[in-house]
C-alpha positions in Angstrom: -77.8 79.4 -278.6 -79.1 78.3 -282.0 -76.7 80.7 -283.8 -73.7 79.2 -281.9 -74.7 75.7 -282.6 -75.3 76.2 -286.3 -72.0 78.0 -286.6 -70.1 75.3 -284.7 -71.6 72.5 -286.8 -70.9 74.4 -290.0 -67.3 74.9 -288.9 -67.0 71.1 -288.6 -67.0 70.8 -284.8 -68.7 67.9 -282.9 -71.0 69.4 -280.4 -72.7 68.2 -277.2 -75.4 70.5 -275.8 -76.2 70.5 -272.0 -79.2 72.6 -271.2 -81.5 72.8 -268.2 -84.5 70.4 -268.2 -87.5 71.7 -269.9 -85.7 74.4 -271.9 -86.6 74.9 -275.6 -83.2 73.7 -276.9 -83.1 73.7 -280.7 -82.9 70.4 -282.5 -79.9 70.7 -284.9 -78.5 67.9 -287.0 -75.0 67.1 -285.7 -75.7 68.2 -282.1 -76.1 65.6 -279.3 -78.2 66.5 -276.3 -77.1 65.8 -272.8 -79.9 66.0 -270.1 -80.2 66.0 -266.4 -83.1 64.7 -264.4 -86.0 67.0 -263.8 -85.6 68.3 -260.2 -88.5 68.9 -257.9 -89.7 72.5 -257.9 -87.1 73.4 -260.6 -89.2 72.7 -263.8 -89.9 76.4 -264.2 -87.0 78.7 -263.2 -87.6 82.3 -262.3 -85.6 85.1 -264.0 -82.5 86.0 -262.3 -80.5 84.3 -259.5 -82.4 82.1 -257.1 -82.0 79.0 -255.0 -83.7 76.8 -257.6 -81.5 78.1 -260.4 -78.3 77.6 -258.3 -79.4 74.1 -257.5 -80.0 73.4 -261.2 -76.7 74.9 -262.1 -74.9 72.6 -259.5 -76.5 69.5 -261.1 -75.6 70.7 -264.6 -72.0 71.2 -263.4 -71.8 67.7 -262.1 -73.2 66.4 -265.4 -70.6 68.5 -267.3 -67.8 67.0 -265.1 -69.0 63.5 -265.8 -69.2 64.1 -269.5 -65.7 65.6 -269.6 -64.3 62.5 -267.8 -66.0 60.2 -270.3 -65.2 62.2 -273.4 -62.4 64.8 -273.0 -63.6 68.0 -274.7 -61.3 70.4 -276.6 -63.2 73.3 -274.9 -66.6 74.2 -273.3 -68.8 77.1 -274.3 -71.1 78.4 -271.6 -73.9 81.0 -272.3 -75.0 83.3 -269.4 -75.8 80.9 -266.4 -74.1 78.2 -268.5 -70.9 80.3 -268.3 -70.8 79.7 -264.5 -71.5 76.0 -265.1 -68.7 75.8 -267.6 -66.4 77.6 -265.3 -67.0 75.2 -262.4 -66.6 72.1 -264.7 -63.6 73.6 -266.5 -61.7 74.3 -263.3 -62.4 70.8 -262.0 -61.4 69.0 -265.3 -58.8 71.4 -266.5 -60.8 72.0 -269.7 -60.6 75.5 -271.2 -63.9 77.3 -271.5 -65.5 80.3 -273.3 -67.9 82.4 -271.4 -70.6 84.1 -273.5 -72.5 86.8 -271.7 -75.5 88.1 -273.6 -78.2 90.8 -273.2 -78.9 93.5 -270.7 -80.5 91.5 -267.9 -81.8 94.0 -265.4 -83.8 92.3 -262.7 -85.7 94.2 -260.0 -83.8 95.1 -256.8 -83.3 91.9 -254.8 -84.9 91.7 -251.4 -84.9 89.3 -248.5 -83.3 85.9 -249.1 -82.9 86.7 -252.9 -80.0 89.1 -252.1 -78.0 86.2 -250.9 -78.5 84.3 -254.2 -77.7 87.4 -256.2 -74.5 88.0 -254.3 -73.4 84.3 -254.6 -74.2 84.4 -258.4 -72.2 87.6 -258.8 -69.2 86.0 -257.0 -69.3 82.8 -259.1 -69.8 84.8 -262.3 -66.9 87.1 -261.8 -64.6 84.1 -261.0 -65.8 82.4 -264.2 -65.2 85.6 -266.2 -61.7 86.1 -264.7 -60.5 82.6 -265.5 -62.3 82.0 -268.8 -60.0 81.5 -271.9 -62.2 84.1 -273.7 -65.4 86.1 -272.9 -67.8 86.7 -275.8 -70.2 89.6 -275.6 -72.6 91.2 -278.2 -71.3 94.7 -277.5 -68.2 96.5 -276.2 -69.7 97.1 -272.7 -68.2 93.8 -271.5 -64.7 95.2 -272.2 -65.2 97.7 -269.3 -66.1 94.9 -266.9 -63.1 92.9 -268.0 -60.9 95.9 -267.6 -61.9 96.0 -263.9 -61.0 92.3 -263.7 -57.6 92.9 -265.4 -58.4 90.5 -268.2 -59.7 92.7 -271.0 -57.4 91.0 -273.6 -59.7 88.0 -273.6 -62.8 90.0 -274.6 -64.3 89.0 -277.9 -67.2 91.1 -279.3 -69.5 89.2 -281.7 -72.6 91.2 -282.6 -76.0 89.6 -282.6 -77.6 88.6 -285.9 -81.3 88.3 -286.7 -83.0 85.2 -285.2 -85.2 84.8 -288.4 -83.3 83.3 -291.3 -85.8 81.1 -293.1 -87.6 82.0 -296.3 -91.4 82.7 -295.9 -93.5 80.2 -297.7 -96.8 81.2 -299.4 -98.6 78.9 -296.9 -97.1 80.6 -293.9 -97.9 84.0 -295.2 -101.5 83.0 -296.0 -101.8 81.6 -292.5 -100.6 84.8 -290.9 -102.9 86.9 -293.1 -105.9 84.7 -292.0 -105.0 84.8 -288.3 -103.9 88.4 -287.8 -105.8 90.5 -290.4 -109.4 90.5 -289.5 -110.7 93.2 -291.9 -109.7 94.8 -295.2 -107.8 98.0 -295.2 -106.6 97.2 -291.7 -103.3 98.7 -290.3 -101.4 96.0 -288.5 -99.0 97.2 -285.8 -96.8 94.5 -284.3 -94.6 94.5 -281.2 -92.4 91.5 -280.1 -91.3 91.5 -276.5 -91.9 90.4 -273.0 -94.4 91.8 -270.4 -92.0 93.8 -268.2 -91.4 97.5 -267.8 -87.8 96.8 -268.8 -89.0 96.2 -272.4 -91.2 99.3 -272.4 -94.5 97.7 -273.3 -96.4 100.2 -271.1 -95.3 102.9 -273.5 -96.8 100.9 -276.4 -100.1 100.2 -274.5 -100.5 103.8 -273.5 -99.9 104.9 -277.1 -102.7 102.6 -278.5 -105.7 105.0 -277.7 -103.8 107.8 -279.5 -103.2 105.6 -282.5 -106.9 104.5 -282.6 -108.1 108.1 -282.4 -106.1 108.9 -285.6 -106.6 105.5 -287.3 -109.7 103.6 -286.1 -109.0 100.6 -288.3 -105.7 99.9 -286.6 -105.1 96.5 -285.0 -102.3 95.6 -282.7 -100.4 92.3 -282.2 -98.2 91.7 -279.2 -96.0 88.6 -279.4 -94.5 86.9 -276.3 -95.4 86.2 -272.7 -97.1 83.3 -270.9 -100.8 82.8 -270.2 -100.7 84.6 -266.8 -98.9 87.6 -268.3 -101.3 87.8 -271.3 -104.3 87.6 -268.9 -103.0 90.4 -266.8 -102.4 92.7 -269.8 -105.7 91.8 -271.4 -107.5 92.8 -268.2 -105.8 96.2 -268.3 -106.8 96.7 -271.9 -110.4 95.7 -271.1 -110.5 98.4 -268.4 -109.2 100.8 -271.1 -111.9 99.7 -273.5 -109.6 98.7 -276.3 -109.1 94.9 -275.7 -110.8 94.0 -278.9 -108.2 95.7 -281.0 -105.3 93.8 -279.5 -104.2 90.2 -280.3 -102.0 88.2 -278.0 -100.7 85.1 -279.8 -98.2 84.3 -277.1 -94.8 82.8 -278.0 -94.8 81.6 -281.7 -92.4 79.7 -283.9 -89.9 81.6 -285.9 -91.7 80.6 -289.2 -94.9 82.2 -288.1 -93.1 85.2 -286.6 -91.3 85.9 -289.9 -94.6 85.8 -291.7 -96.3 88.1 -289.2 -93.5 90.6 -289.4 -93.7 90.6 -293.2 -97.4 91.3 -293.4 -97.4 94.0 -290.7 -97.6 97.6 -291.7 -95.6 99.0 -288.7 -93.2 97.3 -286.2 -92.5 99.0 -282.9 -89.7 98.8 -280.4 -90.7 100.8 -277.2 -87.7 99.5 -275.2 -86.4 102.1 -272.8 -83.6 100.5 -270.8 -80.3 98.9 -271.8 -77.7 99.7 -274.4 -77.6 96.7 -276.6 -79.8 96.5 -279.7 -82.6 93.9 -279.1 -82.5 90.9 -281.4 -86.1 91.6 -282.3 -85.0 94.9 -283.9 -82.6 93.0 -286.1 -85.5 90.8 -287.1 -87.5 93.9 -287.8 -84.8 95.2 -290.1 -84.6 91.9 -292.0 -88.3 91.7 -292.5 -88.5 94.8 -294.7 -91.3 96.4 -292.6 -90.9 99.9 -291.4 -90.1 100.5 -287.7 -91.0 103.0 -285.0 -88.7 103.1 -282.0 -88.3 105.0 -278.8 -85.3 107.3 -278.7 -83.2 105.3 -276.3 -79.6 103.9 -276.3 -80.7 100.3 -276.9 -82.6 101.3 -280.1 -80.0 103.9 -281.1 -77.4 101.1 -281.1 -78.5 100.2 -284.7 -81.5 102.4 -285.6 -81.4 105.9 -286.8 -83.5 108.4 -288.8 -82.2 106.7 -292.0 -83.8 103.3 -291.2 -86.6 104.0 -288.7 -88.9 106.7 -287.2 -87.3 107.6 -283.9 -89.6 109.3 -281.4 -89.3 110.6 -277.8 -90.4 107.9 -275.3 -93.8 109.3 -274.6 -97.2 107.8 -275.5 -98.4 110.7 -277.6 -95.1 111.0 -279.6 -94.8 107.3 -280.0 -98.3 107.1 -281.4 -97.6 110.1 -283.7 -94.7 108.1 -285.2 -96.9 105.1 -285.8 -99.6 107.2 -287.5 -96.9 108.8 -289.6 -95.9 105.5 -291.1 -99.5 104.4 -291.4 -100.2 107.4 -293.6 -97.0 107.5 -295.6 -96.3 104.1 -297.1 -93.6 105.5 -299.4 -91.7 106.7 -296.4 -92.0 103.2 -294.9 -90.7 101.6 -298.0 -87.6 103.9 -298.0 -86.9 103.3 -294.4 -87.2 99.5 -294.9 -84.8 99.6 -297.8 -82.2 101.4 -295.7 -82.8 99.0 -292.8 -81.8 96.0 -294.9 -78.7 97.9 -296.0 -77.9 98.6 -292.4 -77.7 94.8 -291.7 -75.2 94.4 -294.5 -73.1 97.3 -293.4 -73.0 96.1 -289.8 -72.1 92.5 -291.0 -75.1 91.1 -289.2 -75.2 87.8 -291.1 -74.7 84.1 -290.3 -71.6 84.0 -292.4 -70.0 86.9 -290.5 -71.1 85.4 -287.1 -69.5 82.1 -288.0 -66.2 83.8 -289.1 -66.0 85.8 -285.8 -66.8 82.7 -283.6 -64.1 80.8 -285.6 -61.5 83.5 -284.8 -62.5 83.4 -281.1 -62.1 79.6 -281.0 -58.8 79.8 -282.8 -57.5 82.2 -280.2 -58.6 80.0 -277.4 -57.1 76.9 -278.8 -53.8 78.6 -279.6 -53.4 79.9 -276.0 -54.9 77.1 -274.0 
């Protein structure tokens, strides 16, 4: 969302942002925020389709229709659930819309009443995709879906770019050193992700004892998750007897995250599922810190033996890759240098993102 907003403002567009109540919408100069009232029982929305999310989307669609009637927009841009909202409002107000579908969301198998909400969401999403003026995706997988809907000509692939773009100040770096490095000669191993099997954190946690047996001075940092998730993971690590070696800072600001990645010795991506390169891996490449990644399609989308240590997705092999980088700093420096070159070759920069989004909008405006 932040990348879209920054690109649109830089391209000279006037932007209104409608986001669910309580969302961490970025504050960007030149972007006006539209809000809806906080709905009972809808302050925290569960992942995936649900009754609460559908109710929230309905109120957002009503707000979007009212905003269109007050201030006719050239077009609307909906991201994920927002694509359904934009589709409903666009059909009612005859405003062209762009549907941006991101990520590899893979919820658990729906059961009970949730199957109804999943089915209704799929129906609304497919209708929005079919009638959108353009559909933006971060990889070519969306083209296959649009082929089945007979509208592949409107597919627009805009690859993700790193979320971290600010320079690291000496103060931020010193703060990260004080918070995360608790002893001299410590090997700091960092993972950014959520606490679900989809992200493969179980692989990282099971690799930790193997790493500690080969490098007793290792310290692990796991970024992300809420208080309940951190508490659950910490209890598991206490039972394993390694809780004191793992730090859970929760969700942190991008400034602190950039500093943490830069002072780490190894960054890990244990993700197993999906086919799209995680944005965190792009941040890893930009940080200049060497990477260990599980050999899976999601990681292989941008990582290779030239810019990372790729291992089989087993705890022992994953730990061996981490220890290899801990013991070979020259190898890590070479991989990091190739990693930054990869971002340049893949055109993963704000300037390239802005240009591709501009081409997409030009297509929509010329055909609307």
